[in-house]
Steps between C-alpha positions, in 0.01 A plus 500: 500500500233640734230294664137608523417588864161329474541181300882458486522488120839614362479817285796556264471856380334812644242692301666830580826610669621833635797631697518665841823696572594563859544875557775446766805283449586225750795506745746401224377771266310267270171591336229234525275433198203269571322341201133435574260289302125453456404135462180306402452133580408300188321240723278702738523854342625663822703821445776625733813714509835393634874569487671345195861594578729743681809666345754707700741720306802652672729790418805271446323312218394199717153356429307279734203314355270337754773452761770380255792744453656549162791719408497697177772370274685671219510377138811296570321314782700666778341669794517875465728677748414831662653799329719718709618846417863621488673569826671845492739585774598858570781609732369809685846610607594578134183709460571693816863568385373649178275748685791639703 
């Protein structure tokens, strides 16, 4: 709910919404998406624009909506773990022996 800045009447839904995407990620690498809205007061007819919500999406699948963090969950309801590649160890001494 948004209140009219002139008369204080609560307005439930915006007439129009649009998204603004931040071109630069924040310090944690998350992209900020701001949802803006255009409102009209049913009481006094005043029109104004204001922020409706803010969504931050991170590279690890975390989503923060308006200051509340949420972790993306898999179908089983478990939190997804980061994928790690295979660790391959190579003994250089064996390679050097083959060259000689």
